[in-house]
KEPA-923727 format. One record per residue (C-alpha): x, y, z. Coordinates in steps of 0.05 Angstrom, whole numbers, padded with zeros to 5 digits, always signed. Layout:
XYZ;...
//
This chain:
+00249+00584+00407;+00237+00544+00343;+00161+00540+00343;+00156+00506+00275;+00206+00451+00295;+00169+00434+00359;+00100+00438+00327;+00123+00387+00275;+00143+00343+00334;+00073+00351+00362;+00044+00334+00294;+00086+00270+00293;+00055+00251+00360;-00015+00268+00336;-00010+00223+00274;-00002+00163+00321;-00077+00171+00335;-00100+00165+00263;-00151+00109+00258;-00155+00101+00333;-00191+00161+00363;-00253+00173+00320;-00301+00208+00329;-00251+00251+00366;-00195+00287+00329;-00123+00262+00331;-00081+00310+00372;-00008+00312+00392;+00031+00353+00443;+00102+00364+00465;+00131+00402+00525;+00195+00442+00516;+00243+00468+00569;+00249+00542+00587;+00312+00550+00546;+00277+00522+00484;+00327+00466+00475;+00298+00402+00504;+00234+00364+00496;+00213+00344+00566;+00149+00306+00549;+00107+00279+00492;+00036+00257+00487;-00020+00240+00439;-00095+00225+00446;-00099+00150+00444;-00173+00135+00441;-00240+00169+00451;-00254+00177+00525;-00181+00171+00546;-00135+00227+00568;-00122+00282+00517;-00054+00297+00487;-00037+00353+00535;-00050+00310+00596;-00010+00252+00566;+00048+00299+00553;+00046+00326+00624;+00045+00255+00651;+00103+00235+00607;+00144+00296+00627;+00133+00281+00701;+00153+00209+00691;+00215+00224+00649;+00238+00288+00683;+00209+00287+00752;+00263+00334+00778;+00248+00387+00726;+00188+00432+00743;+00141+00449+00686;+00129+00519+00713;+00148+00569+00659;+00159+00517+00604;+00123+00516+00536;+00072+00465+00512;+00059+00456+00438;-00008+00426+00418;-00035+00414+00348;-00107+00432+00366;-00135+00485+00414;-00142+00452+00483;-00211+00434+00506;-00241+00484+00555;-00302+00446+00580;-00309+00381+00619;-00337+00322+00580;-00314+00250+00584;-00249+00279+00609;-00233+00342+00650;-00218+00407+00613;-00147+00410+00587;-00143+00484+00603;-00147+00465+00677;-00089+00417+00670;-00048+00469+00633;-00060+00523+00685;-00046+00475+00742;+00020+00454+00711;+00042+00527+00708;+00062+00532+00635;+00088+00600+00616;+00070+00593+00542;+00022+00552+00500;+00031+00546+00425;-00030+00522+00386;-00031+00495+00315;-00103+00510+00299;-00166+00532+00335;-00222+00485+00352;-00267+00480+00290;-00328+00473+00334;-00358+00544+00333;-00385+00532+00404;-00314+00525+00431;-00268+00561+00382;-00224+00611+00419;-00251+00595+00488;-00187+00562+00512;-00146+00621+00489;-00188+00669+00531;-00182+00623+00592;-00107+00615+00586;-00094+00689+00575;-00137+00705+00636;-00090+00659+00674;-00029+00700+00651;-00006+00648+00601;+00024+00672+00536;-00012+00641+00476;+00010+00635+00404;-00035+00607+00349;-00030+00586+00276;+00038+00551+00278;+00039+00498+00222;-00035+00511+00216;-00043+00479+00147;-00013+00413+00172;-00053+00416+00236;-00118+00428+00198;-00102+00369+00152;-00092+00325+00213;-00163+00339+00238;-00198+00348+00172;-00246+00289+00185;-00266+00316+00252;-00271+00387+00226;-00322+00371+00173;-00362+00325+00217;-00367+00372+00276;-00389+00431+00232;-00435+00396+00181;-00453+00328+00210;-00427+00297+00146;-00366+00252+00139;-00304+00272+00100;-00304+00233+00035;-00240+00209+00001;-00249+00181-00069;-00193+00132-00087;-00179+00097-00153;-00123+00064-00192;-00120+00086-00265;-00078+00075-00327;-00045+00131-00366;-00107+00134-00410;-00155+00137-00351;-00179+00065-00350;-00197+00030-00285;-00194-00043-00308;-00148-00085-00350;-00160-00145-00395;-00166-00211-00356;-00100-00237-00382;-00064-00177-00350;-00091-00195-00281;-00132-00157-00230;-00085-00102-00208;-00069-00036-00242;-00031-00007-00184;+00036-00033-00159;+00045-00068-00091;+00072-00004-00060;+00008+00033-00080;-00036-00022-00053;+00002-00019+00013;-00011+00056+00014;-00085+00043+00005;-00083-00001+00068;-00052+00058+00105;-00109+00103+00082;-00161+00050+00102;-00130+00050+00172;-00147+00124+00179;-00219+00119+00155;-00282+00098+00193;-00317+00067+00133;-00304+00041+00062;-00360+00053+00012;-00372+00013-00052;-00429+00003-00100;-00468-00060-00111;-00433-00072-00177;-00365-00075-00143;-00392-00128-00096;-00421-00169-00153;-00359-00165-00198;-00301-00164-00149;-00326-00197-00085;-00280-00152-00044;-00260-00161+00029;-00250-00087+00045;-00211-00102+00108;-00147-00081+00142;-00095-00134+00131;-00026-00154+00156;+00013-00101+00193;-00045-00051+00186;-00095-00092+00225;-00061-00092+00293;-00107-00068+00349;-00149-00024+00304;-00223-00036+00293;-00241-00058+00223;-00275-00003+00183;-00348-00005+00168;-00360-00035+00099;-00417+00002+00067;-00452-00021+00003;-00494+00031-00034;-00543-00005-00080;-00606+00013-00116;-00628-00059-00133;-00608-00095-00069;-00585-00152-00113;-00523-00174-00075;-00495-00245-00072;-00507-00275-00003;-00441-00313-00010;-00401-00249-00015;-00342-00241+00033;-00376-00179+00062;-00433-00223+00088;-00396-00287+00106;-00328-00269+00135;-00312-00256+00208;-00326-00182+00201;-00396-00189+00172;-00424-00149+00231;-00385-00089+00203;-00423-00092+00137;-00479-00043+00124;-00524-00043+00062;-00558+00022+00041;-00614+00014-00009;-00666+00063-00035;-00632+00126-00011;-00599+00183-00048;-00524+00185-00037;-00525+00250+00002;-00577+00222+00050;-00536+00158+00057;-00474+00197+00077;-00515+00239+00125;-00539+00175+00158;-00467+00151+00165;-00450+00217+00197;-00506+00207+00247;-00474+00140+00265;-00411+00178+00286;-00374+00160+00222;-00328+00219+00207;-00292+00193+00145;-00310+00150+00085;-00263+00120+00034;-00300+00113-00032;-00271+00053-00070;-00326+00046-00121;-00331+00037-00195;-00337+00095-00244;-00412+00105-00240;-00415+00116-00165;-00351+00158-00168;-00383+00202-00221;-00448+00207-00182;-00412+00230-00119;-00370+00279-00159;-00430+00309-00195;-00466+00318-00128;-00405+00353-00097;-00400+00300-00043;-00326+00286-00050;-00275+00325-00008;-00210+00292-00029;-00186+00252-00089;-00128+00203-00089;-00108+00171-00155;-00054+00119-00167;-00034+00126-00240;+00005+00067-00267;+00051+00070-00328;+00003+00028-00368;-00039+00042-00430;-00101+00001-00420;-00151+00014-00475;-00223-00011-00469;-00287+00020-00443;-00280+00026-00367;-00261+00098-00352;-00254+00132-00285;-00312+00178-00306;-00357+00139-00353;-00403+00198-00365;-00392+00264-00401;-00403+00334-00375;-00368+00329-00307;-00308+00376-00300;-00277+00391-00233;-00213+00429-00215;-00173+00400-00157;-00137+00447-00110;-00074+00439-00068;-00053+00382-00114;+00008+00341-00096;+00046+00289-00137;+00091+00235-00109;+00125+00173-00136;+00104+00109-00103;+00136+00046-00131;+00126+00050-00206;+00063+00092-00198;+00048+00166-00191;+00004+00184-00132;-00039+00245-00144;-00075+00277-00085;-00120+00338-00088;-00181+00370-00056;-00249+00394-00080;
//
């Protein structure tokens, strides 16, 4: 049986939950016939408090293939099934009741209170269990949840558009945008996945941003929290963040250190923050080791001028697991800290 192939199908299901299930993790599952040839059912966790991916896949299999018993088949799930009853019944109960002969798990539950518990329960029920299939991809899918459940802090993605010489702004006559339309669309996709967008007061004063999901990315998703981190509190009352239809999703944090501010967001159930600030706040977060992931859109432009991505000296960080991809005319660089 091709475990990698079917786990990638489960990952595809799980990604449908990005931006919809927080503070829960996105999870996908597929059920495969005894002969390892046919996918009988698919499922993904659709929102917090609703059925988990395993139960959705069982339901789908029963609807699509009611004449095919699930006894002895294999279920692939990106995250270890839950083993305790919370807002929904334990998925291990549903798996045992369905009679699966084999369960293939992408990655263990990152919550130390539950990690491995489902495996013990399933093995005690004479179910064969495999773990660690496509584990890197499965961990990436739940990275927001993983950090939040183990530290209480949100996962922080720092995003910026830069020129070839590291500038973050252009002269007025060149217009507002450094990045190309395709890159800006990709930023909307990232916003969809995040619970909050964080900017500094200077960004609000200079750019008057909306920080919303727009067009095809809005859909049925809740708008992200728009968080302003400011020391002075001097923010224009006429800003879009305070006057548009989503003003109730704007939060101003004043008089706190950045680490404490992020901790407070974590206590609100915010598992992920997209940092779209200017250079000073970016440098502050980087120096304090508060950034988990960096995404840069480098445009084929030489900008000149003063505004650099890091406007201070003395900060040197090595990114790991770096990837490069072409997006429109730009180069997208993604790495982790």
